[in-house]
Backbone as a ProteinNet text record, in pm:
[ID]
protein_1_A
[PRIMARY]
XXXXXXXXXXXXXXXXXXXXXXXXXXXXXXXXXXXXXXXXXXXXXXXXXXXXXXXXXXXXXXXXXXXXXXXXXXXXXXXXXXXXXXXXXXXXXXXXXXXXXXXXXXXXXXXXXXXXXXXXXXXXXXXXXXXXXXXXXXXXXXXXXXXXXXXXXXXXXXXXXXXXXXXXXXXXXXXXXXXXXXXXXXXXXXXXXXXXXXXXXXXXXXXXXXXXXXXXXXXXXXXXXXXXXXXXXXXXXXXXXXXXXXXXXXXXXXXXXXXXXXXXXXXXXXXXXXXXX
[TERTIARY]
84.5	0	88.1	57.2	136.3	119.8	228.8	225.9	142.2	54.8	-31.6	27	-2.7	54.8	-48.7	-2.8	-83.7	-24.1	-106	-55.3	-134.7	-75.5	-142.6	-156.6	-270.3	-295	-301.7	-218.7	-216.8	-276.5	-401.2	-463.5	-415.7	-338.2	-273.3	-337.5	-369.5	-423.4	-357.2	-289.1	-220.4	-124.6	-54.4	48.1	0.6	-129.6	-183.4	-254.7	-255.7	-332.2	-477	-569.7	-711.9	-787.2	-910.9	-992.5	-1138.2	-1216.1	-1359.1	-1438.5	-1567.2	-1656.7	-1714.9	-1696.1	-1740.1	-1687.8	-1558.6	-1487.4	-1541.1	-1620.2	-1676	-1652.6	-1690.2	-1678.5	-1535.6	-1444.4	-1301.5	-1266.2	-1184.2	-1135	-986	-919.2	-775.1	-739.9	-632.6	-593	-446.6	-374.7	-239.5	-132.8	-9.3	107.7	156.6	173.5	209.8	346.3	444.5	577.3	574.3	504	492.1	419.7	310.5	235.7	317.5	387.7	470.7	577.8	640.5	744	684.7	565.1	499.2	470.1	416	377.7	499.6	607.5	732.1	783.7	780.8	827.3	738.7	609.2	515.7	524.1	589.6	605.3	514.1	474	394.8	475.7	406.5	474.9	504.1	419.4	435.3	361.3	378.6	299.6	243.8	118.6	58.3	22.3	69	37.2	-53.1	-170	-260.2	-290.9	-257.4	-284.1	-429.6	-517.4	-659.2	-693.8	-603.4	-628	-598.1	-488.6	-447.5	-426.8	-398.6	-362.7	-210.8	-160.2	-15.1	45.2	-19.2	31.8	33.9	-75.7	-82.1	13.8	37.7	133	273.4	306.4	438	454.3	347.8	350.1	368.8	296.9	306.4	447.1	509.3	644.5	743.1	721.4	805.9	786.8	661.1	633.5	703.2	694.7	757.2	908.2	970.7	1115.3	1151.2	1071.3	1100.5	1077.2	972.4	943.5	1048	1083.7	1179.3	1315.3	1344.2	1471.5	1471.6	1352.9	1342.3	1295	1216.8	1161.3	1220.3	1211.1	1278.4	1183.1	1062.7	964.9	914.5	861.1	816	710.8	723.2	628.8	557.9	425.9	346.9	284.2	298.3	247.7	144.1	29.5	-74.7	-146.6	-224.7	-298.4	-225.9	-286.2	-224.1	-112.9	-92	7.8	-57.9	-18.7	-85.8	4.3	134.5	230.4	346.4	426.4	546.5	641.8	642.7	727.6	683.4	550.7	501	547.3	542.6	590.2	737.3	814.4	958.8	985.9	910.4	927.7	899.2	793.3	758	864.9	915.3	1018.5	1147.6	1181.2	1300.9	1287.5	1162.3	1139.2	1147.6	1147	1159.5	1052.6	955.8	851.6	911.5	860.3	900.6	804.7	682.5	582.6	480.7	402.6	302.5	165.2	64.9	-73.5	-141.5	-215.6	-289.5	-435.6	-523.7	-666.6	-728.4	-760.9	-830.5	-751.3	-621.9	-539.8	-540.5	-541.1	-541.9	-676.9	-783.9	-916.8	-928.3	-870.4	-873.9	-781.5	-668.7	-566.7	-506.9	-573.4	-525.3	-382.3	-337.3	-201	-95.9	-136.7	-44.2	14.6	-69.2	-23.1	89.7	73.1	175.5	304	290.5	408.8	483.1	406.7	469	540.2	474.2	536.4	661.3	657.1	773.1	889.6	858.1	963	1023.3	939.6	987.1	956.4	877.4	840.2	702.7	631.3	496.1	491.8	600.5	602.3	592.5	615.6	608.7	477.1	386.8	261.7	143.3	73.3	-44.6	-167.1	-265.3	-390.4	-484	-524.8	-621.8	-760.9	-850	-988.3	-1081	-1146.7	-1249.6	-1381.8	-1427.5	-1543.3	-1667.2	-1779.9	-1908.3	-2013.1	-2089.4	-2194.8	-2306.4	-2346.1	-2445	-2572.6	-2578.2	-2698	-2664.5	-2749.3	-2728	-2746.1	-2697.1	-2712.8	-2754.8	-2821.8	-2866.3	-2747.9	-2746.8	-2645.7	-2700.9	-2613.8	-2657.3	-2757.4	-2748.2	-2839.4	-2972.5	-2991.4	-3117.4	-3118.8	-3007.6	-3000	-2951.3	-2906.8	-2855.1	-2718.5	-2637.6	-2506.9	-2486	-2411.4	-2386.8	-2295.4	-2311.9	-2229	-2165.1	-2034.4	-1961.2	-1901	-1906.9	-1842	-1715.6	-1619.3	-1499.6	-1529.7	-1508.4	-1531.8	-1399.2	-1406.1	-1285.8	-1296.9	-1191.4	-1187.6	-1224.5	-1152.5	-1174	-1309.5	-1363.3	-1491.6	-1612.2	-1590.2	-1701	-1772.5	-1704.1	-1763.8	-1773.4	-1893.8	-1916.2	-1873.4	-1771.1	-1721.5	-1807.1	-1890.6	-1968.6	-1888.4	-1761.4	-1672.4	-1690.6	-1713	-1726.7	-1593.4	-1596.5	-1473.9	-1396.6	-1468.1	-1401.1	-1330.8	-1401.2	-1340.1	-1223.4	-1235.3	-1126.9	-1002.9	-1022.9	-910	-838	-914.2	-854.7	-774.5	-834.2	-768.1	-640.8	-647.8	-532.9	-413.8	-440.8	-332.7	-270	-352.3	-299.5	-209.9	-241.5	-163.6	-33.7	-28.5	95.8	85.1	-36.3	-49.4	-4.6	79.5	131.2	62	-31.7	-103.2	-231.4	-334.9	-461.6	-486.1	-508.6	-553.3	-703.8	-780.6	-925.5	-995.4	-1047	-1114.5	-1265.8	-1333.7	-1479.5	-1535.2	-1597.1	-1657.5	-1771.2	-1847.7	-1960.8	-1916.1	-1799.3	-1752.7	-1659.4	-1601.4	-1495.7	-1534.2	-1452.1	-1468.4	-1587.4	-1664.8	-1787	-1760	-1648.2	-1620.8	-1707.1	-1778.2	-1870.2	-1805.5	-1678	-1607.3	-1581	-1482.8	-1447.9	-1558.3	-1561.8	-1656	-1593.5	-1626.8	-1565.7	-1603.5	-1728.8	-1774.5	-1697.4	-1685.7	-1611	-1464.6	-1407.1	-1267	-1241.9	-1327.1	-1307.4	-1327.8	-1424.4	-1449.2	-1329.6	-1272.4	-1154.3	-1036.1	-1019	-911.4	-922	-1044	-1064.7	-1041.3	-1048.1	-1039.6	-897.5	-805	-670.1	-563.5	-446.1	-338.7	-235.1	-269.7	-175.5	-228.9	-143.8	-189.1	-299.1	-392.2	-501.6	-497.6	-495.9	-499	-642.8	-702.2	-839	-836.6	-927.6	-931.5	-1075.8	-1101	-1231.6	-1317	-1338.3	-1436.5	-1385.6	-1254.3	-1202.4	-1251	-1323.4	-1373.8	-1340.1	-1303.6	-1267.7	-1152.4	-1088.9	-982.1	-1035.6	-1156.5	-1220.1	-1230.2	-1270.6	-1291.1	-1160.2	-1051.8	-921.7	-879.3	-897.7	-859.4	-940.8	-1071.3	-1156.3	-1128.8	-1084.9	-1056.7	-925.6	-841.2	-714.3	-722.1	-814.7	-820.7	-875.4	-805.7	-860.7	-986	-1064.4	-1178.7	-1131.3	-1219.9	-1183.5	-1126.7	-1186.5	-1139.7	-1001.1	-958.1	-826.5	-720.7	-756.7	-655.7	-671.1	-775.9	-795.3	-843.9	-814.1	-863.3	-1015.8	-1072.5	-1217.6	-1280.7	-1373.9	-1443.4	-1364	-1253.9	-1167.3	-1242.2	-1328.1	-1406.3	-1552.3	-1594.8	-1732.6	-1745.1	-1849.2	-1868.2	-1882	-1803.7	-1816.9	-1749.3	-1693.3	-1630.7	-1485.4	-1459.9	-1325	-1315.5	-1194.9	-1174	-1054.7	-949.1	-827.6	-748	-766.5	-685.4	-539.1	-450.7	-307.9	-260.6	-337.4	-300.7	-425.9	-420.7	-531.2	-480.6	-549.9	-520.7	-600.9	-535.3	-600.6	-571.6	-673.5	-653.7	-707.4	-839.9	-899.3	-865.6	-870.6	-841.9	-704.8	-609.3	-473.3	-457.2	-506.5	-486	-544	-659.5	-727.6	-703.6	-598.3	-552.3	-640.2	-724.3	-813	-742.7	-631.6	-551.3	-411.7	-325.3	-189.2	-161.3	-55.1	-20.2	14.9	91.8	115.6	-13.2	-109.8	-236.4	-309.4	-309.1	-373.7	-307.7	-175.9	-104.4	-123.7	-119	-137.9	-277.8	-378.3	-514.3	-532.9	-485.9	-499.8	-429.7	-311.8	-238.2	-314.6	-381.4	-457.3	-575.2	-618.7	-730.8	-686.7	-556.5	-507.1	-445.5	-432.2	-370.2	-219.1	-147.6	-1.2	46.4	103.9	147.2	297.9	349.6	492	528	640.7	690.9	833.2
-119.9	0	124.9	221.7	343.2	426.8	493	579.3	704.1	739.9	857	974.7	1096.4	1216.9	1297.5	1359.2	1454.2	1592.9	1683.7	1814.6	1927.8	2000	2118.8	2224.4	2292.4	2399.1	2532.6	2625.3	2759.7	2855.6	2896.4	2999.2	3133.4	3204.1	3327	3449.2	3547.3	3674.3	3787.2	3875.3	3988.3	3942.9	3832.9	3787.2	3704.8	3674.3	3594.6	3470.8	3363.7	3244.7	3267.7	3237.3	3255.7	3128.2	3116.6	3001.1	3041	2984.8	3013.6	2886.7	2904.1	2791.7	2811.8	2712.2	2719.4	2845.1	2877.5	2991.8	3126.5	3126.6	3250.9	3255.2	3368.7	3380.8	3366	3439.6	3424.6	3474.5	3395.3	3438	3409.3	3485.9	3473.4	3341.5	3275.2	3147.1	3143.6	3256	3258.2	3305.2	3302.5	3345	3229.5	3249.8	3139.1	3077.8	3159.3	3105	3020.3	3067.8	2992.4	2860.2	2864.2	2741.8	2645.2	2698.3	2613	2543.5	2616.9	2558.2	2446.4	2471.6	2371	2243.7	2260.8	2143.2	2067.8	2140.3	2075.4	1988.6	2042.7	1968.3	1847.6	1859.6	1750.7	1637.7	1663.7	1559	1569.6	1690.8	1708.9	1660.7	1603.7	1553.3	1665.1	1765.1	1881.9	1998.1	2117.7	2234.4	2297.9	2343.1	2415.4	2556.1	2654.8	2795.2	2845.3	2894.4	2948.3	3094.3	3180.1	3323.7	3347.8	3364.7	3378	3517	3614.2	3748.4	3754.6	3688.1	3672.4	3803.9	3911.8	4036.8	4045.8	4140.9	4155.6	4182.6	4269.3	4302.3	4179.9	4103.1	3988.1	3879.2	3865.1	3765.5	3801.6	3930.3	3973.2	3941.7	3961.6	3928.9	3779.6	3699.3	3554.3	3507	3563.2	3521.9	3551.1	3659.5	3689.9	3583.8	3541.5	3434.1	3305.8	3273.2	3150.8	3154.3	3268.6	3280.7	3253.3	3311.2	3293.4	3149.9	3088.6	2949.6	2855.6	2877.4	2789.9	2789.8	2898.8	2907.1	2823	2782.2	2712.1	2568.2	2534	2399	2323.2	2192.1	2109.3	2003.5	2047.7	1962.7	2037.8	1966.3	2032.7	2141.1	2251.4	2363	2380.1	2387.8	2419.7	2556.3	2643.9	2780.9	2804.8	2860.4	2888.9	3018.4	3062.8	3187.3	3300.4	3355.5	3467.2	3427.8	3298.1	3253.5	3254.3	3349.6	3369.2	3345.9	3343.2	3330.8	3241	3200.7	3124.3	3208.6	3339.6	3427.2	3428.2	3428.2	3418.5	3287.6	3181	3051.2	3059	3122.5	3135.9	3210.4	3316.8	3393.1	3306.7	3225.8	3139	3032.7	2974.9	2872.2	2932.5	3052.7	3119.4	3156.1	3176.5	3210.7	3088	2968.7	2848.3	2743.9	2772.3	2674.4	2556.8	2437	2318.8	2292.1	2343.2	2333	2442.6	2470.2	2575.8	2520.3	2585.9	2548.5	2660.9	2624.5	2723.1	2681.4	2779.5	2751.2	2840.2	2964.6	3055.7	3081.1	3104.3	3136.4	3022.1	2898.1	2782.8	2767.1	2798.4	2793.2	2896.6	3012.2	3117.8	3086.3	3022.9	2996	2857.6	2751	2615.1	2589.4	2660	2638.3	2678	2753	2788.7	2663.1	2559.6	2434.4	2372.5	2373.1	2318.7	2399.2	2531.1	2617.1	2600	2586.9	2568.5	2434	2330	2197.4	2196.1	2270.9	2279.5	2348.1	2444.8	2521.7	2448.8	2379.9	2320.9	2172.3	2114.7	1974.4	1958.6	1854.6	1831.8	1812.8	1760	1734.8	1863.4	1976.7	2106.4	2178.9	2118.5	2184.5	2114.1	2186	2133.3	2208.6	2137.2	2202	2200.3	2318.5	2329.9	2342.8	2250.2	2254.5	2284.9	2401.2	2435	2385.9	2271.1	2204.3	2216.9	2240.5	2249.5	2170	2092.3	2013.7	2106.9	2093	2185.2	2114.2	1983.1	1911.1	1770.9	1717.1	1582.6	1584.6	1478.3	1463.1	1319.5	1300.6	1167.7	1085.2	958.4	867.7	797.3	729.2	656.9	546.7	494.8	388.4	437.7	569.8	625.2	666.1	645.4	687.3	830.2	866	999.9	993	1090.9	1101.1	1244.4	1262.9	1398.8	1476.5	1606.8	1695	1800.8	1815	1919.9	2015	2143.8	2243	2295.2	2335.3	2401.6	2550.2	2602.1	2743.9	2818.9	2946.8	3030.1	3143.9	3224.3	3343.5	3310.7	3211.9	3176.4	3116.4	3045.3	2979.4	3067.4	3186.9	3281.8	3272.7	3223.5	3224.3	3083.2	3046.9	2917.9	2930.2	2854.8	2862.6	2781.5	2692.2	2603	2485.9	2477	2369.4	2247.6	2131.4	2008.3	1977.7	1959.9	1944	1818.1	1709.9	1584.3	1595.5	1652	1669.7	1766.5	1868.2	1965	1897.5	1808.3	1736.1	1654.1	1584.1	1504	1591.2	1701.8	1790.5	1848.6	1888.2	1951.3	1856.5	1730.5	1632.9	1610.3	1606.2	1592.3	1710.1	1827.9	1947.9	1954.9	1885	1887.8	1893.9	1903.5	1904	1769.5	1772.3	1648.8	1605.2	1687.3	1656.1	1738.4	1686.3	1757.6	1788.8	1916.1	1957.1	1979.3	1886.1	1885	1946	2066.3	2138.5	2128.1	2068.3	2062.9	2187.8	2274.6	2396	2360	2256.1	2215	2172.1	2109.7	2055.1	2148.2	2247.1	2330.7	2389.7	2360.9	2420.9	2373	2279.2	2235.1	2133.2	2061.1	1955.2	1832.4	1827.1	1716.7	1603.7	1619.7	1515.6	1554	1489.8	1513.3	1460.4	1512.6	1460.7	1335.3	1219.9	1094.2	1058.3	1086	1051.8	1130.9	1259.2	1344.3	1301.4	1273.6	1232.8	1107.7	1008.6	882.5	899.5	980.4	1001.7	1068.8	1168	1235.2	1138.1	1059.7	960.9	862	819.2	724.1	788	922.8	992.5	1028.1	1036.4	1083.8	988.8	985.8	896.3	961.9	1077.3	1149.2	1153.5	1185.8	1193.7	1298.4	1266.7	1358	1387.3	1515.4	1560.2	1600.3	1537.3	1570	1688.3	1783	1902.7	1944.9	1987.3	2042.8	1949.2	1985.2	1913.1	1832.1	1824.9	1741.5	1790.7	1703.5	1740.6	1639.4	1516.5	1411.4	1329.1	1253.8	1165.8	1056.8	1008.3	908.7	958.6	1085.2	1140.9	1151.4	1182.5	1188.7	1049.4	952.3	815.4	762.5	791.8	733.1	790.4	916.5	972.2	917.3	863.4	806.3	655.6	591	445.2	391.6	295	232.4	152.6	120.4	33.5	-107.5	-187.5	-323.8	-398.3	-373.8	-441.8	-395.1	-279.1	-225.6	-258.2	-341	-383.6	-331.7	-255	-206.9	-321.9	-317	-420.4	-424.9	-542.6	-558.7	-497.1	-402.4	-340.4	-234.3	-189.2	-94	29.9	81.2	199.1	182.7	64.2	43.9	32	-37.8	-63.3	66.3	79.2	192.9	319.3	320.4	442.2	447.8	504	508.5	617.1	662.3	764	732.9	675	636.4	754.3	874.1	989.1	963.5	1027.6	1012.8	1096	1200.6	1287.4	1358.3	1400.3	1475.5	1611.5	1715.8	1851	1874.8	1929.7	1954.1	2097.3	2166.9	2306.8	2333.4	2354.1	2397.3	2306	2175.6	2081.4	2105.7	2141.6	2166.6	2308.6	2406.3	2546.9	2580.4	2522.3	2555.6	2452.9	2372.4	2284.7	2166.5	2123.6	2010.7	1876.6	1874.9	1753.6	1792.8	1693.2	1714.2	1616.8	1641.4	1552.2	1411.5	1396.5	1260.3	1187.4	1258.2	1194.9	1148.2	1234.1	1197.1	1073.3	1071.4	959.1	829.7	838.8	717.9	660.5	748.4	699.6	640.1	711.5	661.5	527.1	514.1	387.9	275.3	307.8	204.5	154.5	234.2	196.3	132.2	116.7	48.1	138	269	360.8	355.9	347.8	348.4	493.6	540.3	679.7	688.4	810.5	834.7	874.1	823.3	862.4	915.1
0	0	0	-84.9	-92.1	34.4	73	190.9	164.2	259.5	246.1	323.3	274.6	333.6	412.3	520	597	574.3	517.4	475.1	541.3	635.1	688.8	580.1	579.7	482.8	554.3	510.4	565.9	463.9	485.1	402.2	454.4	373.8	420.3	356.2	437.9	389.8	467.5	397.2	458.2	568.9	542	633.7	751.1	758	867.5	813.4	893.7	857.4	897.7	806.6	832.8	796.2	844.9	811	812.6	717.9	711.6	694.9	659.8	631.9	492.5	406.1	266.7	198.5	230.6	172.4	222	331.4	385.1	536.2	601	745.3	794.5	731.9	759.9	900.2	973.7	1104.5	1116.7	1202.2	1218.2	1286.3	1237	1293.8	1335.7	1320.4	1373.6	1276.6	1325.4	1248	1161.8	1031.1	942.2	971.4	1008.2	1035.9	1163	1264.1	1389	1366.5	1289.9	1262.9	1177.6	1078.1	992.6	1074.5	1165.8	1251.2	1337.7	1391.6	1474.7	1396.7	1275.6	1197.3	1145.8	1118.6	1078.7	1193	1314.4	1431.7	1460.3	1430	1456	1353.3	1240.7	1141.5	1020.8	985.5	863.1	743.5	645.8	526.8	428.2	424.4	338.5	404.1	347.6	385.9	260.2	267.7	156.3	201.6	126.2	152.1	40.4	74.1	-26.7	4.3	-90.8	-78.9	-117.3	-19.4	-52.9	-102.7	-80.8	-133.9	-282.4	-320.1	-460.2	-535.1	-463.4	-529.4	-536.9	-613.3	-623.9	-485.5	-407.4	-274.6	-184.6	-182.8	-93.1	-138.1	-270.6	-316.1	-269.9	-273.9	-227.7	-79.4	-1.9	140.7	160.2	80	90.1	57.6	-44.9	-82.3	30.3	101.5	216.6	324.3	345.7	441.6	399	270.9	219.9	242.5	217.4	239.3	385.3	476.6	618.6	663.1	609.6	645.3	586.3	459.7	391.7	462.2	531.8	603.5	730	774.9	903	893.2	791.2	783.7	665.2	672	572.1	515.2	484.8	418.1	294.8	195.5	72.7	98.4	25.3	34.8	-99.1	-93.2	-212.4	-191.7	-290.1	-280	-389.4	-351.5	-449.4	-418.8	-517	-502.3	-572.4	-674.5	-744.4	-839.3	-862.3	-959	-1096.4	-1179.7	-1309.1	-1429.9	-1406.9	-1517.1	-1475.8	-1573.3	-1542.7	-1458.7	-1480.9	-1401.5	-1254.7	-1231	-1093.6	-1029.9	-1108.6	-1059.7	-1025.1	-1111.2	-1088.7	-958.5	-932	-808.3	-686	-695.1	-582.8	-559.7	-668.9	-656.5	-600.4	-646	-596	-448.2	-402.5	-262	-171.7	-232.1	-151.3	-173.5	-263	-292	-369.5	-342.3	-417.7	-533.2	-521.7	-627.9	-608.6	-713.1	-705.3	-743.4	-688.4	-714.9	-791.5	-897.3	-975.6	-987.4	-991.2	-1002.7	-1109.5	-1073.5	-1164.1	-1292	-1279.4	-1397.2	-1497.3	-1448.3	-1538.6	-1607.3	-1536.6	-1598.2	-1709.7	-1688.4	-1789.5	-1907.1	-1876.8	-1978.7	-1954.7	-2000.1	-1974.9	-2021.4	-2124.6	-2174.1	-2071	-1967.7	-1860.7	-1796.1	-1781.2	-1720.8	-1804	-1934.1	-2024	-2014.8	-2009.6	-2002.7	-1870.1	-1761.9	-1630.5	-1621.8	-1673.5	-1673.2	-1760.1	-1870.9	-1957.8	-1890.8	-1804.1	-1738.2	-1618	-1540.1	-1414.9	-1398.4	-1489.1	-1476.1	-1413.3	-1453	-1402.3	-1251.8	-1194.8	-1050.9	-970.3	-1035	-965.9	-990.6	-1068.3	-1106.7	-1042.5	-954.8	-887	-935.9	-987.6	-1025.3	-905.8	-861.3	-752.9	-813.9	-777.2	-825.8	-708.9	-714	-616.3	-673.4	-625.4	-685.1	-597.3	-663.1	-592.9	-669.6	-596.5	-661.3	-706.7	-833.5	-891.3	-936.9	-922.2	-963.9	-1010.5	-1098	-1151.8	-1303.3	-1366	-1510.8	-1540	-1651.2	-1692.3	-1743.2	-1708.8	-1761.6	-1884.7	-1957	-2076.5	-2041.7	-1921	-1879.5	-1827.2	-1828.6	-1781.8	-1636.3	-1567.3	-1428.1	-1414.4	-1294.3	-1271	-1204.6	-1234.9	-1170.9	-1123	-1014.1	-963.6	-1057.4	-1057.4	-1139.6	-1050.3	-1063.6	-993.2	-1095.2	-1064.9	-1149.4	-1081.3	-1162.2	-1112.2	-1096.6	-977.4	-948.6	-949.7	-982	-985.9	-885.3	-878.3	-792.7	-647.7	-591.5	-452.2	-424.6	-520.9	-502.6	-523.1	-579.2	-593.7	-727.7	-832.2	-965.7	-1024.7	-1067.4	-1133	-1278.6	-1316.5	-1454.4	-1551.4	-1497	-1582.5	-1634.5	-1594.6	-1640.8	-1550.6	-1611.5	-1534.9	-1465.5	-1333.2	-1255.8	-1293.8	-1323.1	-1357	-1492.8	-1590.7	-1723.4	-1717	-1634	-1619.1	-1559.8	-1464.1	-1405.9	-1513.1	-1596	-1702.7	-1799.3	-1842.1	-1937.6	-1878	-1752	-1687.7	-1678.5	-1647.7	-1638.8	-1776.5	-1880.2	-2015.9	-2053	-1999.1	-2029.1	-1949.3	-1836.8	-1760.9	-1609.8	-1553.2	-1408	-1352.2	-1249.8	-1193.3	-1066.8	-1019.1	-896.2	-894.4	-827.9	-814.6	-667.5	-637.4	-503.7	-513.7	-458.7	-476.5	-355.9	-374	-266.6	-282	-185.8	-187.7	-121.7	-201.4	-145.7	-51.4	-85.7	-2.2	137	145.6	273.4	348.9	281	338.7	474	575.5	707	787.2	734	803	911.9	900.6	996.3	975.9	864	837	757.3	724.9	651.3	507.2	447.9	308.9	217.4	95.8	-3.4	-64.4	-8	-51.2	-193.4	-230.3	-365.1	-469.8	-449.4	-542.7	-548	-432.9	-427.3	-509.9	-491.8	-563	-714.3	-754.3	-896.8	-963.5	-897.2	-952.8	-955.9	-850.7	-847.6	-963.4	-991.9	-1101.4	-1238.3	-1243	-1371.5	-1412.3	-1315.1	-1346.8	-1293.4	-1358.8	-1316.3	-1224.7	-1167.5	-1081.9	-938.3	-840.9	-701.7	-682.5	-591.7	-558	-408.3	-374.9	-235.8	-203	-103.4	-62.7	33.1	10.1	93.3	119.9	243.6	278.1	360.2	489.1	568.7	684.4	706.5	814.2	950.3	1021.5	1153.4	1260.5	1218.5	1313.4	1257	1345	1300.4	1209	1237.2	1150.5	1006.9	991.9	858.4	781.4	850.8	784.5	740.4	829.9	795.8	678.5	677	573.4	435.2	426.8	294.9	238.4	325.1	282.1	260.9	330.5	329.7	198.2	138.4	17.2	50.8	-50.1	-29.5	1.3	57.8	93.5	-26.5	-144.6	-265.6	-308.2	-256.1	-290.5	-185.4	-88.2	7.1	148	179	314.7	403.1	533.8	624	622.9	615.8	611.3	736.1	714.9	826.3	898.8	839	907.6	954.6	872.6	910.7	870.1	847.5	807.1	656.6	613.5	470.8	392.8	287.3	196.6	242.6	364.5	416.4	370.6	253.3	199.4	93.3	72.6	-29.7	-117.5	-55	-125.7	-181.2	-123.7	-165.6	-132.8	-206.2	-183	-64.2	-30.4	80.9	131.7	258	317.2	362.2	317	362.5	490.3	592.1	720.8	762.6	810.6	850.3	990.5	1001.5	1128.5	1245.4	1225.9	1335.2	1395.8	1310.7	1357.9	1410.5	1334.3	1371.2	1508.4	1538.9	1663.9	1774.1	1756.7	1863.8	1898.1	1804.1	1832.2	1819.2	1747.3	1733.9	1690.1	1675.1	1628.7	1514.8	1442.5	1331.6	1381.1	1490.6	1540.1	1578.1	1636.3	1671	1545.7	1442.6	1315.8	1257.6	1256.1	1194.6	1273.6	1406.4	1487.4	1466.4	1463.1	1445.2	1306.6	1204	1068	1052.6	1111	1102.7	1171.3	1281.6	1353.8	1272.8	1173.6	1088.9	957.1	941.7	822.5	717.7	746	651.3	668.9	559.6	562.6	561.4	672.7	683.8	694	676.4	685.7	829	878.3	1010.3	997.5
[MASK]
+++++++++++++++++++++++++++++++++++++++++++++++++++++++++++++++++++++++++++++++++++++++++++++++++++++++++++++++++++++++++++++++++++++++++++++++++++++++++++++++++++++++++++++++++++++++++++++++++++++++++++++++++++++++++++++++++++++++++++++++++++++++++++++++++++++++++++++++++++++

């Protein structure tokens, strides 16, 4: 079984870490350098920094944060938000990022993914998909299937683009990883969108990071645990409770002291998830 990653997510706005619910109701969650140092010491596998302001000013602030963090921690850093060009990517990489995440800019200009992969390699290009369920569609067999759209501008604008098809196209263009953000689940503590996670996983041959909704240790374990048919222990978390994501993004649970990374890893391991130590 492949090793799964636990990745703290730092949503940064004007130099501070913030957190909301369904991309709204933003509240302060602490100093990014202090939190990054804490998570590095606790054994985080990676760190993700997302500039939710995404303006030129806020990106400059974020790059300063990345420089300060990169000087102190020794785990991979992914930086996203406001990355619109290969030059923006270059600035982030020079500041200490190991890879960058793009969302709105790639939706507007899909060839950006190809250009970024050409410049730094697909392993450095993460496509961030802010997905929201918008209804259902008829299947060829006469049934119905759920439909998710990719949203842009921090989850504020419905692009009308099917999230699953967008994931496929992006990987063909050069994205080496998918950061899958469920707008419906974000900040609710009700659990990850397992159905969406599995559908995206089945659609692309690259790693998928599940994001949005972590409220309990069970929920983190279940989004990482393969299905019984894929090798998970029978009954590990109950029938059908699985996601098989390659990594889980965690924010509120960590920022507000409800758990720690070692606690997450010990619990997930006890349920049959192969984690890194």
